[in-house]
C-alpha positions as CSV (number, residue, x, y, z in Angstrom):
1,M,60.8,121.1,-85.5
2,L,64.5,120.8,-87.9
3,G,65.8,118.4,-85.4
4,Q,63.2,115.9,-86.1
5,R,63.4,115.8,-90.1
6,P,66.1,113.3,-91.4
7,W,67.5,116.5,-93.4
8,G,67.8,118.4,-90.5
9,R,70.2,119.8,-88.0
10,A,70.2,116.5,-86.3
11,A,71.1,114.5,-89.1
12,G,73.6,116.7,-90.3
13,A,75.4,116.7,-87.0
14,V,75.4,113.0,-87.4
15,R,77.2,113.7,-90.9
16,V,79.6,116.2,-89.8
17,R,80.7,113.9,-86.6
18,G,81.3,110.8,-89.3
19,R,83.3,112.8,-91.7
20,K,85.5,113.7,-88.5
21,A,85.7,109.9,-87.8
22,A,86.1,109.5,-91.2
23,S,89.0,111.3,-91.5
24,D,90.6,110.4,-88.1
25,C,90.9,106.9,-89.4
26,F,92.4,108.1,-93.0
27,A,95.0,109.8,-90.4
28,A,95.6,107.1,-88.5
29,R,96.1,104.6,-91.5
30,V,98.6,107.2,-93.6
31,Y,100.8,107.6,-89.9
32,A,100.6,103.7,-90.1
33,E,102.1,103.7,-93.1
34,L,104.9,106.4,-92.6
35,A,105.2,104.2,-89.4
36,E,105.9,101.5,-91.8
37,D,108.0,103.1,-93.9
38,L,110.5,104.8,-91.6
39,P,110.4,102.2,-88.5
40,D,113.3,103.7,-86.7
41,E,112.4,107.5,-86.5
42,D,110.1,108.8,-83.4
43,L,108.0,111.2,-85.1
44,G,105.9,112.2,-82.7
45,E,102.6,112.9,-83.0
46,D,101.9,115.6,-84.7
47,L,103.7,115.4,-88.2
48,A,103.6,119.5,-88.4
49,D,105.5,120.0,-85.4
50,F,107.7,117.4,-86.5
51,L,108.4,119.1,-89.6
52,E,108.6,122.6,-87.8
53,R,111.4,121.3,-85.3
54,Y,113.2,119.2,-87.2
55,E,117.0,120.0,-88.1
56,P,118.9,118.0,-90.4
57,A,121.9,115.7,-89.0
58,G,125.5,117.4,-90.1
59,G,129.2,116.3,-90.4
60,I,131.1,114.0,-92.0
61,G,129.4,111.3,-93.8
62,V,126.0,112.6,-93.6
63,D,123.9,111.8,-96.8
64,A,122.1,115.1,-97.7
65,E,120.0,113.1,-100.3
66,A,118.4,110.7,-98.0
67,D,117.8,113.4,-95.4
68,E,115.9,115.7,-98.1
69,E,114.0,111.9,-98.9
70,F,113.0,111.5,-95.5
71,L,111.9,114.7,-95.2
72,E,109.9,114.7,-98.4
73,T,108.4,111.3,-97.0
74,V,107.1,112.8,-94.0
75,R,106.0,116.4,-95.9
76,E,103.5,114.0,-98.2
77,A,102.2,111.9,-95.6
78,H,101.6,115.3,-93.5
79,D,99.8,116.9,-96.9
80,R,97.6,113.6,-97.8
81,I,96.5,113.5,-94.2
82,A,95.3,117.5,-94.2
83,L,94.2,117.1,-98.2
84,G,91.8,113.9,-96.9
85,Y,93.2,111.6,-99.6
């Protein structure tokens, strides 16, 4: 009986799928912005995985401040996706 009403179970299932699609679209948009900001970086498909395995470059002439700024940009994108805004 609930599945037949617009406010029943079936309607809720449609709303959940709609939110998932909107969430996926938002994540794709944020990821595209990140790729535009960092065109030379291969971030992979999962930013959390990238952040876990990232190791800063070491050695002479390495700009630690630029490296931290890069990481902060990726973290912000990851957080925006996770929070949905």
